[in-house]
Backbone as a printed PyTorch tensor [residue, N CA C, xyz], in Angstrom:
tensor([[[  7.5370, -25.0650,  14.4420],
         [  6.5470, -24.0060,  14.6570],
         [  5.5060, -23.9910,  13.5480]],

        [[  4.2430, -23.9730,  13.9130],
         [  3.2400, -23.8670,  12.8250],
         [  3.0530, -22.5010,  12.3590]],

        [[  2.8270, -22.2640,  11.1020],
         [  2.6820, -20.9330,  10.4930],
         [  1.2470, -20.4390,  10.5320]],

        [[  0.3200, -21.3570,  10.3290],
         [ -1.0800, -20.9560,  10.3730],
         [ -1.6410, -21.0670,  11.7790]],

        [[ -2.1540, -20.0040,  12.3330],
         [ -2.5870, -19.9450,  13.7480],
         [ -1.4700, -20.0280,  14.7080]],

        [[ -0.1810, -19.5740,  14.3550],
         [  0.8620, -19.5880,  15.2460],
         [  0.6440, -18.5700,  16.4370]],

        [[  1.0750, -18.9730,  17.6610],
         [  0.8330, -18.1630,  18.7270],
         [ -0.4060, -18.4570,  19.5770]],

        [[ -1.2860, -19.2640,  18.9440],
         [ -2.5360, -19.5230,  19.6550],
         [ -2.2290, -20.4480,  20.8650]],

        [[ -3.1060, -20.3100,  21.8660],
         [ -2.9250, -21.0940,  23.1190],
         [ -4.1660, -22.0080,  23.2520]],

        [[ -3.9200, -23.2920,  23.0990],
         [ -5.0780, -24.2620,  23.2140],
         [ -5.7580, -24.1560,  24.5140]],

        [[ -7.0350, -24.2030,  24.5080],
         [ -7.8170, -24.0940,  25.7760],
         [ -8.1250, -22.7820,  26.2150]],

        [[ -7.4600, -21.8230,  25.5820],
         [ -7.7440, -20.3480,  25.9900],
         [ -8.6300, -19.7320,  24.9700]],

        [[ -9.8010, -19.2370,  25.4780],
         [-10.8410, -18.6630,  24.5820],
         [-10.2920, -17.4240,  23.8260]],

        [[-10.7200, -17.3640,  22.5360],
         [-10.3500, -16.2300,  21.7900],
         [-11.3130, -15.0870,  21.9970]],

        [[-10.7070, -13.8530,  22.3060],
         [-11.5420, -12.7130,  22.5020],
         [-11.0480, -11.5760,  21.6960]],

        [[-11.9670, -10.8770,  21.0020],
         [-11.6170,  -9.6400,  20.2920],
         [-11.9610,  -8.4050,  21.2070]],

        [[-10.8460,  -7.7440,  21.6490],
         [-10.9940,  -6.6530,  22.5340],
         [-11.4250,  -5.3520,  21.7760]],

        [[-11.7720,  -4.3400,  22.5500],
         [-12.1300,  -3.0620,  21.9280],
         [-10.9490,  -2.1020,  21.8960]],

        [[ -9.7860,  -2.6440,  22.2590],
         [ -8.5750,  -1.7570,  22.2080],
         [ -8.1720,  -1.3500,  20.7660]],

        [[ -7.6550,  -0.2490,  20.7220],
         [ -7.2100,   0.2820,  19.3030],
         [ -5.6980,   0.3820,  19.2590]],

        [[ -4.9560,   0.8600,  20.2830],
         [ -3.5820,   0.8420,  20.2960],
         [ -2.9630,  -0.3510,  20.8140]],

        [[ -2.7470,  -1.2500,  19.8790],
         [ -2.0900,  -2.6130,  20.1590],
         [ -0.9140,  -2.8220,  19.1400]],

        [[ -0.0590,  -3.6920,  19.4800],
         [  1.0730,  -3.9220,  18.6410],
         [  0.6350,  -4.4540,  17.3870]],

        [[ -0.2990,  -5.4810,  17.2950],
         [ -0.7130,  -5.9560,  15.9430],
         [ -1.4040,  -4.7990,  15.0670]],

        [[ -2.1620,  -3.9520,  15.6850],
         [ -2.6830,  -2.8030,  14.8250],
         [ -1.5990,  -1.9330,  14.3640]],

        [[ -0.5340,  -1.6790,  15.2030],
         [  0.5830,  -0.8630,  14.7780],
         [  1.2560,  -1.5270,  13.5700]],

        [[  1.4740,  -2.8200,  13.6780],
         [  2.1010,  -3.4770,  12.4790],
         [  1.2400,  -3.4950,  11.2790]],

        [[ -0.1070,  -3.5480,  11.3760],
         [ -0.9880,  -3.3830,  10.2340],
         [ -0.8430,  -2.0170,   9.6170]],

        [[ -0.7480,  -0.9800,  10.4790],
         [ -0.5230,   0.4200,   9.8970],
         [  0.8050,   0.4150,   9.1440]],

        [[  1.7700,  -0.3180,   9.6690],
         [  3.1530,  -0.3040,   8.9600],
         [  3.0130,  -0.9570,   7.5360]],

        [[  2.0850,  -1.9860,   7.4620],
         [  1.8130,  -2.5220,   6.2690],
         [  1.0540,  -1.6560,   5.2790]],

        [[  0.2020,  -0.8210,   5.7770],
         [ -0.4680,   0.1670,   4.9780],
         [  0.5770,   1.1240,   4.4380]],

        [[  1.4770,   1.6030,   5.2570],
         [  2.4960,   2.5410,   4.8970],
         [  3.4790,   2.0200,   3.8520]],

        [[  3.6340,   0.7270,   3.8290],
         [  4.5500,   0.0670,   2.9580],
         [  4.0480,   0.1670,   1.4370]],

        [[  2.7410,   0.3380,   1.2230],
         [  2.1820,   0.3700,  -0.0860],
         [  2.7050,   1.6180,  -0.8990]],

        [[  2.5040,   2.8440,  -0.3570],
         [  2.9660,   3.9630,  -1.2060],
         [  4.4050,   3.9960,  -1.2990]],

        [[  5.1660,   3.4300,  -0.2900],
         [  6.5970,   3.3350,  -0.4260],
         [  7.0970,   2.3910,  -1.4760]],

        [[  6.4550,   1.2640,  -1.6340],
         [  6.7390,   0.3700,  -2.7260],
         [  6.4240,   0.9340,  -4.0370]],

        [[  5.3840,   1.6110,  -4.2050],
         [  4.9500,   2.2590,  -5.4960],
         [  6.0170,   3.3040,  -5.8340]],

        [[  6.4670,   4.1410,  -4.8730],
         [  7.4080,   5.1760,  -5.1410],
         [  8.7670,   4.5420,  -5.5240]],

        [[  9.1750,   3.4950,  -4.8560],
         [ 10.4590,   2.8200,  -5.1630],
         [ 10.5090,   2.2510,  -6.5690]],

        [[  9.3380,   1.5790,  -6.9570],
         [  9.3120,   0.8300,  -8.2370],
         [  9.0570,   1.8200,  -9.4100]],

        [[  8.0500,   2.6150,  -9.3550],
         [  7.7270,   3.4360, -10.3680],
         [  8.5310,   4.7300, -10.3670]],

        [[  8.8150,   5.3450,  -9.2890],
         [  9.5130,   6.5810,  -9.2990],
         [ 10.9850,   6.3880,  -9.3290]],

        [[ 11.5010,   5.3820,  -8.6600],
         [ 13.0270,   5.2830,  -8.4950],
         [ 13.5050,   4.0930,  -9.2530]],

        [[ 12.6790,   3.2010,  -9.7760],
         [ 13.1710,   2.0050, -10.4050],
         [ 14.0580,   1.1530,  -9.5700]],

        [[ 13.8510,   1.2380,  -8.2750],
         [ 14.6860,   0.5140,  -7.3300],
         [ 13.8910,  -0.8800,  -6.8930]],

        [[ 14.1550,  -1.8120,  -7.7300],
         [ 13.4950,  -3.0660,  -7.5060],
         [ 13.9830,  -3.7830,  -6.2700]],

        [[ 15.2690,  -3.7280,  -6.0830],
         [ 15.9350,  -4.4070,  -4.8360],
         [ 15.1960,  -3.8860,  -3.5710]],

        [[ 15.2090,  -2.4810,  -3.5350],
         [ 14.5000,  -1.8970,  -2.2600],
         [ 13.0350,  -2.2750,  -2.2610]],

        [[ 12.4070,  -2.3540,  -3.3790],
         [ 11.0270,  -2.7110,  -3.4160],
         [ 10.8240,  -4.1230,  -2.8300]],

        [[ 11.8050,  -5.0580,  -3.1420],
         [ 11.6120,  -6.4040,  -2.5540],
         [ 11.7530,  -6.3750,  -1.0950]],

        [[ 12.6630,  -5.5940,  -0.5440],
         [ 12.7900,  -5.3870,   0.9670],
         [ 11.5040,  -4.8900,   1.5290]],

        [[ 10.8590,  -3.9260,   0.9270],
         [  9.6080,  -3.4320,   1.4160],
         [  8.5290,  -4.6000,   1.4010]],

        [[  8.5390,  -5.3320,   0.2990],
         [  7.5190,  -6.4380,   0.2200],
         [  7.7950,  -7.4760,   1.3020]],

        [[  9.0560,  -7.8310,   1.5490],
         [  9.4370,  -8.8000,   2.5770],
         [  8.9950,  -8.2400,   4.0440]],

        [[  9.2380,  -6.9810,   4.2380],
         [  8.6980,  -6.4090,   5.5050],
         [  7.2150,  -6.4570,   5.5890]],

        [[  6.5140,  -6.1870,   4.6470],
         [  5.0850,  -6.1970,   4.5990],
         [  4.5630,  -7.6160,   4.8520]],

        [[  5.1700,  -8.6580,   4.1440],
         [  4.8340,  -9.9860,   4.2830],
         [  5.0910, -10.4780,   5.8310]],

        [[  6.2880,  -9.9670,   6.3150],
         [  6.6430, -10.4270,   7.6420],
         [  5.6550,  -9.8290,   8.6670]],

        [[  5.1740,  -8.5500,   8.5630],
         [  4.2250,  -7.9570,   9.4650],
         [  2.9190,  -8.6430,   9.4020]],

        [[  2.6160,  -9.2550,   8.3020],
         [  1.2060,  -9.9050,   8.1770],
         [  1.2000, -11.2140,   9.0880]],

        [[  2.2980, -11.8540,   9.1230],
         [  2.4380, -13.0960,   9.9550],
         [  2.6610, -12.7080,  11.4590]],

        [[  3.5530, -11.6890,  11.7270],
         [  3.8790, -11.3130,  13.0020],
         [  2.6550, -10.7630,  13.8450]],

        [[  1.8720,  -9.8820,  13.1370],
         [  0.8030,  -9.2850,  13.9040],
         [ -0.2530, -10.3050,  14.3570]],

        [[ -0.4980, -11.3120,  13.4820],
         [ -1.3330, -12.4340,  13.9020],
         [ -0.7400, -13.2520,  15.0950]],

        [[  0.5580, -13.4380,  15.0210],
         [  1.2010, -14.2520,  16.1230],
         [  1.0290, -13.4060,  17.4040]],

        [[  1.3790, -12.1840,  17.3960],
         [  1.3060, -11.3510,  18.6060],
         [ -0.0780, -11.2900,  19.1100]],

        [[ -1.0020, -11.1380,  18.2360],
         [ -2.4200, -11.0800,  18.6690],
         [ -2.8670, -12.2370,  19.4270]],

        [[ -2.4970, -13.3590,  18.9440],
         [ -2.9240, -14.6590,  19.5060],
         [ -2.1100, -15.0070,  20.8020]],

        [[ -0.8130, -14.8320,  20.7190],
         [  0.1340, -15.1630,  21.7690],
         [ -0.0740, -14.3370,  22.9750]],

        [[ -0.2760, -13.0280,  22.7460],
         [ -0.2480, -12.1150,  23.9420],
         [ -1.7010, -11.4630,  24.1390]],

        [[ -2.7500, -12.0710,  23.5950],
         [ -4.1050, -11.7140,  23.8320],
         [ -4.2610, -10.2930,  23.4670]],

        [[ -3.8290,  -9.8720,  22.1860],
         [ -4.0110,  -8.4830,  21.7290],
         [ -4.8680,  -8.5120,  20.5270]],

        [[ -5.6560,  -9.5480,  20.3480],
         [ -6.6620,  -9.4430,  19.2690],
         [ -7.7200,  -8.3870,  19.4470]],

        [[ -8.0340,  -7.6450,  18.4750],
         [ -8.9880,  -6.5510,  18.6790],
         [-10.0570,  -6.5980,  17.4970]],

        [[-11.1900,  -5.9100,  17.8060],
         [-12.2550,  -5.8290,  16.8450],
         [-11.7580,  -4.9710,  15.6140]],

        [[-10.9740,  -3.9420,  15.9570],
         [-10.4480,  -3.0880,  14.8860],
         [ -9.4320,  -3.8750,  14.0200]],

        [[ -8.6450,  -4.6600,  14.6970],
         [ -7.6430,  -5.4200,  13.8250],
         [ -8.2360,  -6.4950,  13.0480]],

        [[ -9.4540,  -7.0510,  13.4860],
         [-10.1340,  -8.0540,  12.6710],
         [-10.6030,  -7.4440,  11.3660]],

        [[-10.9240,  -6.1240,  11.3140],
         [-11.3650,  -5.4660,  10.1640],
         [-10.2040,  -4.9650,   9.3380]],

        [[ -9.1840,  -4.3470,  10.0830],
         [ -8.0770,  -3.6720,   9.4090],
         [ -7.1370,  -4.6910,   8.6940]],

        [[ -6.9900,  -5.8390,   9.3620],
         [ -5.9730,  -6.8000,   8.8030],
         [ -6.2220,  -7.2680,   7.3610]],

        [[ -7.4870,  -7.7670,   7.1150],
         [ -7.7050,  -8.1910,   5.7440],
         [ -7.7880,  -7.0530,   4.7220]],

        [[ -8.2320,  -5.8080,   5.2060],
         [ -8.2160,  -4.6540,   4.3030],
         [ -6.7500,  -4.2950,   3.9350]],

        [[ -5.8610,  -4.3770,   4.9300],
         [ -4.4210,  -4.1350,   4.6180],
         [ -3.9010,  -5.1720,   3.5930]],

        [[ -4.2560,  -6.4250,   3.7480],
         [ -3.8480,  -7.4470,   2.8530],
         [ -4.2940,  -7.1640,   1.4710]],

        [[ -5.6490,  -6.8450,   1.3780],
         [ -6.2110,  -6.6650,   0.0360],
         [ -5.5510,  -5.3890,  -0.6230]],

        [[ -5.4380,  -4.3160,   0.1200],
         [ -4.8280,  -3.0620,  -0.4610],
         [ -3.3870,  -3.3950,  -0.9480]],

        [[ -2.6890,  -4.0930,  -0.1320],
         [ -1.2640,  -4.3570,  -0.5360],
         [ -1.1580,  -5.2150,  -1.7420]],

        [[ -1.9830,  -6.2920,  -1.8160],
         [ -1.9500,  -7.1680,  -2.9280],
         [ -2.3690,  -6.4590,  -4.3410]],

        [[ -3.5050,  -5.6840,  -4.1890],
         [ -3.9950,  -5.0300,  -5.3700],
         [ -3.0530,  -3.8700,  -5.8290]],

        [[ -2.6790,  -3.0760,  -4.8580],
         [ -1.8400,  -1.9430,  -5.1770],
         [ -0.5050,  -2.3490,  -5.7540]],

        [[  0.0780,  -3.4290,  -5.1350],
         [  1.4060,  -3.9090,  -5.6700],
         [  1.1570,  -4.4840,  -7.0380]],

        [[ -0.0010,  -5.1850,  -7.3240],
         [ -0.3020,  -5.6840,  -8.5380],
         [ -0.4430,  -4.5790,  -9.7010]],

        [[ -1.1990,  -3.5200,  -9.3410],
         [ -1.3120,  -2.4200, -10.2520],
         [  0.0750,  -1.7580, -10.5070]],

        [[  0.9020,  -1.6610,  -9.5300],
         [  2.2250,  -1.1510,  -9.7460],
         [  3.0480,  -1.9360, -10.7020]],

        [[  2.9570,  -3.2760, -10.5470],
         [  3.7910,  -4.1360, -11.3450],
         [  3.2210,  -4.2420, -12.7760]],

        [[  1.8610,  -4.0040, -12.9220],
         [  1.3170,  -3.9340, -14.3220],
         [  1.9040,  -2.7010, -15.0070]],

        [[  1.8370,  -1.5990, -14.2650],
         [  2.3380,  -0.2980, -14.8760],
         [  3.8270,  -0.3930, -15.1230]],

        [[  4.5570,  -1.1120, -14.3460],
         [  6.0350,  -1.2940, -14.5030],
         [  6.2910,  -2.2960, -15.6060]],

        [[  5.2670,  -3.0060, -16.1970],
         [  5.5700,  -3.9680, -17.1060],
         [  6.0720,  -5.3410, -16.5910]],

        [[  5.9520,  -5.5520, -15.3230],
         [  6.4250,  -6.7720, -14.7400],
         [  5.4430,  -7.8920, -14.8890]],

        [[  4.1740,  -7.6380, -14.7570],
         [  3.0860,  -8.6580, -14.9370],
         [  2.0490,  -8.1130, -15.9290]],

        [[  1.3100,  -9.0440, -16.4880],
         [  0.2380,  -8.7260, -17.3650],
         [ -0.9490,  -8.2640, -16.6070]],

        [[ -1.8310,  -7.5100, -17.2760],
         [ -3.0560,  -7.0010, -16.5800],
         [ -3.9250,  -8.1710, -16.1970]],

        [[ -3.9020,  -9.3090, -16.9150],
         [ -4.7880, -10.3930, -16.5360],
         [ -4.4640, -10.8810, -15.1150]],

        [[ -3.2870, -10.7010, -14.5990],
         [ -2.9630, -11.0770, -13.2120],
         [ -3.7760, -10.1790, -12.3100]],

        [[ -3.7440,  -8.9330, -12.6080],
         [ -4.5960,  -7.9580, -11.7790],
         [ -6.1010,  -8.2730, -11.8010]],

        [[ -6.5640,  -8.6140, -12.9730],
         [ -7.9860,  -8.9700, -13.1440],
         [ -8.2540, -10.2230, -12.3200]],

        [[ -7.3610, -11.1300, -12.2810],
         [ -7.5970, -12.3790, -11.4510],
         [ -7.6850, -12.1610, -10.0480]],

        [[ -7.0300, -11.0820,  -9.6070],
         [ -7.0770, -10.5940,  -8.1260],
         [ -8.4100,  -9.8180,  -7.8680]],

        [[ -8.6990,  -8.8930,  -8.7460],
         [ -9.6990,  -7.8860,  -8.5340],
         [-11.1130,  -8.5250,  -8.5920]],

        [[-11.3410,  -9.3160,  -9.6260],
         [-12.7200,  -9.6770,  -9.9640],
         [-13.4150, -10.3710,  -8.8290]],

        [[-12.6690, -11.4480,  -8.1780],
         [-13.3890, -12.0750,  -7.0130],
         [-13.7230, -11.2220,  -5.9220]],

        [[-12.6710, -10.2420,  -5.5740],
         [-12.9230,  -9.3060,  -4.4370],
         [-14.0040,  -8.3250,  -4.8060]],

        [[-14.1020,  -7.9030,  -6.0670],
         [-15.1460,  -6.9480,  -6.3860],
         [-16.5310,  -7.5730,  -6.2710]],

        [[-16.6900,  -8.8810,  -6.6090],
         [-17.9200,  -9.5710,  -6.4090],
         [-18.3760,  -9.7090,  -5.0510]],

        [[-17.3640, -10.0200,  -4.1630],
         [-17.6030, -10.1660,  -2.7340],
         [-17.9400,  -8.9080,  -2.0690]],

        [[-17.2770,  -7.7720,  -2.5300],
         [-17.5150,  -6.4100,  -2.0390],
         [-18.9700,  -6.0390,  -2.3520]],

        [[-19.4430,  -6.2040,  -3.5470],
         [-20.7860,  -5.8950,  -3.9630],
         [-21.7850,  -6.7330,  -3.0760]],

        [[-21.5580,  -7.9870,  -3.0030],
         [-22.4100,  -8.9310,  -2.1020],
         [-22.4480,  -8.5180,  -0.6910]],

        [[-21.2670,  -8.1600,  -0.1540],
         [-21.2010,  -7.7840,   1.2480],
         [-21.9150,  -6.4750,   1.5170]],

        [[-21.7620,  -5.5020,   0.6140],
         [-22.5190,  -4.2840,   0.8140],
         [-23.9980,  -4.3980,   0.6660]],

        [[-24.3920,  -5.2700,  -0.2230],
         [-25.8260,  -5.4540,  -0.4200],
         [-26.4650,  -6.1190,   0.8030]],

        [[-25.7980,  -6.9950,   1.4420],
         [-26.3190,  -7.7260,   2.5940],
         [-26.0720,  -7.0390,   3.9020]],

        [[-24.8620,  -6.5140,   4.1100],
         [-24.5010,  -5.9740,   5.4600],
         [-24.2650,  -4.4730,   5.4490]],

        [[-23.9750,  -3.9260,   4.2730],
         [-23.6310,  -2.4630,   4.3250],
         [-22.3140,  -2.1990,   4.8700]],

        [[-21.4980,  -3.2030,   5.1280],
         [-20.1560,  -3.0330,   5.7670],
         [-19.4230,  -4.4210,   5.9210]],

        [[-18.5740,  -4.5020,   6.8620],
         [-17.8410,  -5.6490,   7.0700],
         [-18.7520,  -6.9060,   7.4450]],

        [[-18.5910,  -8.1060,   6.8790],
         [-19.4960,  -9.1630,   7.0870],
         [-19.0850,  -9.9830,   8.3490]],

        [[-17.9370,  -9.6430,   8.9780],
         [-17.4960, -10.2810,  10.2090],
         [-17.4940, -11.7960,  10.0910]],

        [[-16.8240, -12.2760,   9.0940],
         [-16.6690, -13.6950,   8.9190],
         [-15.2740, -14.1190,   9.2770]],

        [[-15.0720, -15.2140,   9.7810],
         [-13.7160, -15.7680,  10.0640],
         [-12.8170, -15.9890,   8.9170]],

        [[-11.6140, -15.6740,   8.9320],
         [-10.6940, -15.9080,   7.8070],
         [-10.4270, -17.4250,   7.7300]],

        [[-10.6860, -17.9730,   6.4890],
         [-10.4950, -19.4460,   6.3220],
         [ -8.9930, -19.7330,   6.2170]],

        [[ -8.6770, -21.0740,   6.4480],
         [ -7.3830, -21.5590,   6.2510],
         [ -6.9060, -21.3470,   4.7320]],

        [[ -7.7990, -21.6070,   3.8100],
         [ -7.4900, -21.3820,   2.4480],
         [ -7.1240, -19.9010,   2.1540]],

        [[ -7.8420, -19.0710,   2.7600],
         [ -7.6270, -17.5590,   2.7020],
         [ -6.2860, -17.2510,   3.2030]],

        [[ -5.9120, -17.7670,   4.3420],
         [ -4.6500, -17.4650,   4.9160],
         [ -3.4610, -17.9860,   4.0640]],

        [[ -3.5860, -19.2670,   3.6020],
         [ -2.5290, -19.7570,   2.7220],
         [ -2.4610, -19.0110,   1.4040]],

        [[ -3.6320, -18.7280,   0.8180],
         [ -3.5980, -17.8180,  -0.3660],
         [ -2.8260, -16.5370,  -0.2170]],

        [[ -3.1190, -15.8170,   0.9210],
         [ -2.3860, -14.5760,   1.1760],
         [ -0.8960, -14.8060,   1.3540]],

        [[ -0.5140, -15.7800,   2.0160],
         [  0.8620, -16.1360,   2.1700],
         [  1.5000, -16.3710,   0.8500]],

        [[  0.9100, -17.2680,   0.0780],
         [  1.5450, -17.5220,  -1.3010],
         [  1.7050, -16.2140,  -2.2590]],

        [[  0.6600, -15.4340,  -2.1720],
         [  0.7370, -14.2440,  -2.9850],
         [  1.7430, -13.2510,  -2.3840]],

        [[  1.8740, -13.1250,  -1.1490],
         [  2.8570, -12.3010,  -0.5370],
         [  4.2940, -12.8100,  -0.7180]],

        [[  4.4360, -14.1570,  -0.9120],
         [  5.7720, -14.6810,  -1.1660],
         [  6.0050, -14.5960,  -2.6590]],

        [[  5.0850, -14.8780,  -3.5310],
         [  5.3960, -14.9830,  -5.0200],
         [  5.7390, -13.5710,  -5.5560]],

        [[  5.1770, -12.5200,  -4.9270],
         [  5.3050, -11.2030,  -5.5160],
         [  6.8220, -10.7560,  -5.4180]],

        [[  7.3880, -10.8680,  -4.2960],
         [  8.7890, -10.3990,  -4.1530],
         [  9.7260, -11.3420,  -5.0430]],

        [[  9.4640, -12.6160,  -5.1700],
         [ 10.1870, -13.5040,  -5.9650],
         [ 10.1280, -12.9350,  -7.4550]],

        [[  9.0110, -12.5450,  -7.8660],
         [  8.7760, -12.0570,  -9.1710],
         [  9.5780, -10.7490,  -9.4780]],

        [[  9.5400,  -9.9030,  -8.4250],
         [ 10.3320,  -8.6510,  -8.5070],
         [ 11.8260,  -8.9820,  -8.5550]],

        [[ 12.3020,  -9.9440,  -7.7700],
         [ 13.6790, -10.4220,  -7.7200],
         [ 14.0940, -10.9010,  -9.1910]],

        [[ 13.1930, -11.4920,  -9.8260],
         [ 13.5360, -12.0870, -11.1430],
         [ 13.9000, -10.9400, -12.1580]],

        [[ 13.5960,  -9.7160, -11.8150],
         [ 13.9910,  -8.5970, -12.6930],
         [ 15.3900,  -8.1080, -12.4150]],

        [[ 16.0010,  -8.5900, -11.3240],
         [ 17.3190,  -8.1930, -10.9960],
         [ 18.4010,  -9.0090, -11.6390]],

        [[ 19.5270,  -8.4570, -11.8340],
         [ 20.6250,  -9.2550, -12.4450],
         [ 21.3930, -10.0750, -11.4400]],

        [[ 20.6680, -11.2190, -11.0460],
         [ 21.2710, -12.0400,  -9.9710],
         [ 21.9080, -13.3030, -10.5480]],

        [[ 21.6880, -13.5600, -11.9340],
         [ 22.2230, -14.8160, -12.4010],
         [ 21.1740, -15.9350, -12.2170]],

        [[ 20.0840, -15.6780, -11.5390],
         [ 19.0230, -16.6800, -11.3370],
         [ 17.6820, -16.1820, -11.7470]],

        [[ 17.6440, -15.1680, -12.6260],
         [ 16.4620, -14.5620, -13.1060],
         [ 15.4200, -15.5640, -13.6650]],

        [[ 15.8590, -16.5260, -14.4870],
         [ 14.9300, -17.4160, -15.0350],
         [ 14.3180, -18.3880, -14.0210]],

        [[ 15.1880, -18.7940, -13.1240],
         [ 14.7280, -19.6860, -12.0790],
         [ 13.7400, -19.0020, -11.1460]],

        [[ 14.0640, -17.8070, -10.8420],
         [ 13.2120, -17.0010,  -9.8750],
         [ 11.8690, -16.7450, -10.5680]],

        [[ 11.9810, -16.5160, -11.8930],
         [ 10.7220, -16.2110, -12.6170],
         [  9.7790, -17.3900, -12.5650]],

        [[ 10.3590, -18.5550, -12.7820],
         [  9.5070, -19.8200, -12.8250],
         [  8.9760, -20.0590, -11.4030]],

        [[  9.8300, -19.9650, -10.4010],
         [  9.4170, -20.2500,  -8.9920],
         [  8.3710, -19.2390,  -8.6170]],

        [[  8.4350, -17.9600,  -9.0830],
         [  7.5050, -16.9370,  -8.6850],
         [  6.0930, -17.2900,  -9.2220]],

        [[  6.1140, -17.7320, -10.5070],
         [  4.7750, -17.9690, -11.1150],
         [  4.2180, -19.3570, -10.6190]],

        [[  4.9730, -20.2390, -10.1920],
         [  4.4470, -21.3750,  -9.6140],
         [  3.7520, -21.0510,  -8.2820]],

        [[  4.4020, -20.2500,  -7.4240],
         [  3.8250, -19.7800,  -6.1700],
         [  2.6050, -18.8690,  -6.4620]],

        [[  2.7390, -17.9080,  -7.3460],
         [  1.6290, -17.0850,  -7.6660],
         [  0.5050, -17.7980,  -8.2340]],

        [[  0.6700, -18.8300,  -9.0870],
         [ -0.3130, -19.6260,  -9.6480],
         [ -1.0600, -20.3260,  -8.5820]],

        [[ -0.4470, -20.9110,  -7.6070],
         [ -1.0680, -21.5570,  -6.5070],
         [ -1.8680, -20.5390,  -5.6540]],

        [[ -1.3380, -19.3720,  -5.4610],
         [ -1.9840, -18.2400,  -4.7170],
         [ -3.2460, -17.9100,  -5.3770]],

        [[ -3.1980, -17.6900,  -6.7570],
         [ -4.3500, -17.2210,  -7.4440],
         [ -5.5130, -18.3800,  -7.4380]],

        [[ -5.0610, -19.6610,  -7.4750],
         [ -6.0360, -20.7450,  -7.3440],
         [ -6.6540, -20.7020,  -5.9310]],

        [[ -5.8490, -20.5020,  -4.9320],
         [ -6.4090, -20.4140,  -3.5440],
         [ -7.3080, -19.1770,  -3.4060]],

        [[ -6.9490, -18.1220,  -4.1620],
         [ -7.7610, -16.8530,  -4.1280],
         [ -9.1550, -17.1250,  -4.6650]],

        [[ -9.2860, -17.8120,  -5.7210],
         [-10.6040, -18.0820,  -6.3070],
         [-11.3730, -19.1620,  -5.4380]],

        [[-10.6730, -20.0520,  -4.8430],
         [-11.3250, -21.1140,  -3.9260],
         [-11.8340, -20.4070,  -2.6970]],

        [[-11.0030, -19.5530,  -2.1800],
         [-11.4090, -18.7360,  -0.9870],
         [-12.6160, -17.8700,  -1.2800]],

        [[-12.5110, -17.1970,  -2.5020],
         [-13.6190, -16.3550,  -2.8630],
         [-14.8740, -17.1480,  -2.9090]],

        [[-14.8710, -18.3150,  -3.5600],
         [-16.0310, -19.1340,  -3.7080],
         [-16.6030, -19.4900,  -2.3480]],

        [[-15.7410, -19.9520,  -1.3580],
         [-16.2340, -20.2310,  -0.0230],
         [-16.8900, -19.0380,   0.6970]],

        [[-16.1480, -17.8690,   0.5770],
         [-16.7070, -16.6900,   1.2110],
         [-17.9910, -16.2190,   0.4910]],

        [[-18.1890, -16.4420,  -0.7930],
         [-19.3720, -16.0320,  -1.5420],
         [-20.5310, -16.7940,  -0.7760]],

        [[-20.4060, -18.0910,  -0.5880],
         [-21.5550, -18.9160,  -0.0560],
         [-21.7580, -18.5370,   1.4150]],

        [[-20.6200, -18.3060,   2.0930],
         [-20.7470, -17.9480,   3.5580],
         [-21.4280, -16.5490,   3.7410]],

        [[-21.1930, -15.6480,   2.8680],
         [-21.8440, -14.3610,   2.8880],
         [-23.3580, -14.5120,   2.6540]],

        [[-23.6630, -15.3850,   1.5930],
         [-24.9970, -15.5370,   1.1930],
         [-25.8150, -16.2560,   2.3980]],

        [[-25.1670, -17.2490,   3.0360],
         [-25.8410, -17.9630,   4.1580],
         [-26.1230, -17.0490,   5.2890]],

        [[-25.0690, -16.2640,   5.6820],
         [-25.2220, -15.3290,   6.8120],
         [-26.2360, -14.2190,   6.5070]],

        [[-26.1360, -13.7160,   5.2640],
         [-27.0570, -12.6450,   4.8510],
         [-28.4700, -13.1260,   4.8920]],

        [[-28.7720, -14.2470,   4.3790],
         [-30.0510, -14.7820,   4.3040],
         [-30.5920, -15.1120,   5.7440]],

        [[-29.7200, -15.6900,   6.5990],
         [-30.1010, -15.9540,   8.0030],
         [-30.4400, -14.7250,   8.6540]],

        [[-29.7290, -13.6100,   8.5000],
         [-30.0460, -12.3060,   9.1740],
         [-31.2830, -11.7570,   8.6710]],

        [[-31.5780, -11.8840,   7.3600],
         [-32.7760, -11.3990,   6.7100],
         [-33.9810, -12.1700,   7.2710]],

        [[-33.8590, -13.5130,   7.3370],
         [-34.9570, -14.2700,   7.8410],
         [-35.2490, -14.0220,   9.2840]],

        [[-34.1500, -13.7840,  10.1800],
         [-34.3640, -13.4680,  11.5540],
         [-35.0370, -12.1180,  11.6880]],

        [[-34.6450, -11.2000,  10.8510],
         [-35.3510,  -9.8990,  10.8960],
         [-36.7020,  -9.9060,  10.5040]],

        [[-37.0260, -10.7880,   9.5120],
         [-38.4130, -10.7960,   9.0150],
         [-39.3040, -11.4900,  10.0010]],

        [[-38.7380, -12.2440,  10.9860],
         [-39.6610, -12.9970,  11.9200],
         [-39.7790, -12.2720,  13.3020]],

        [[-39.0460, -11.1110,  13.3830],
         [-39.2370, -10.3560,  14.6360],
         [-40.2810,  -9.3220,  14.5370]]])
């Protein structure tokens, strides 16, 4: 089974519906709810094992909602906007939590936030809202790597007898994820510029 684009049906056109109450959107809401739960478990209760479970569920819903949307024709315009927002919120909020907990250095958070901040400013200046750009393969792989590496890093804090191995594995995965994060940001940067300039030129000729 392929992980990227899983559930898609060849030859069937992709349509974003106007529906709000769909299973993928419900799963995205679950991912939103996992953020404060993770923060409470790690910072309030010091329950790293339970935090790992929450991260695993959040990562799982990220893949499942895309599969269900494509497989059962439940893709929606709302989900197209909510899904990447949920991913960003989860990654950044979790990173902030881990910085406060002393699990990661603040430079890791900076490496996540700086590209997104630049893209946000560019997007608002051109569109005033969502740019409605397709998610790239690099972006999908990046998100998957970061969602996988984070629980591995939290697991390395537990007394499992494999802390060193998990720590190394986590940073290999996170390092690749951060590399993909900057590559995806670079691609989105130019895609936003091209679309923004095209819309500006079209508006100027009408």
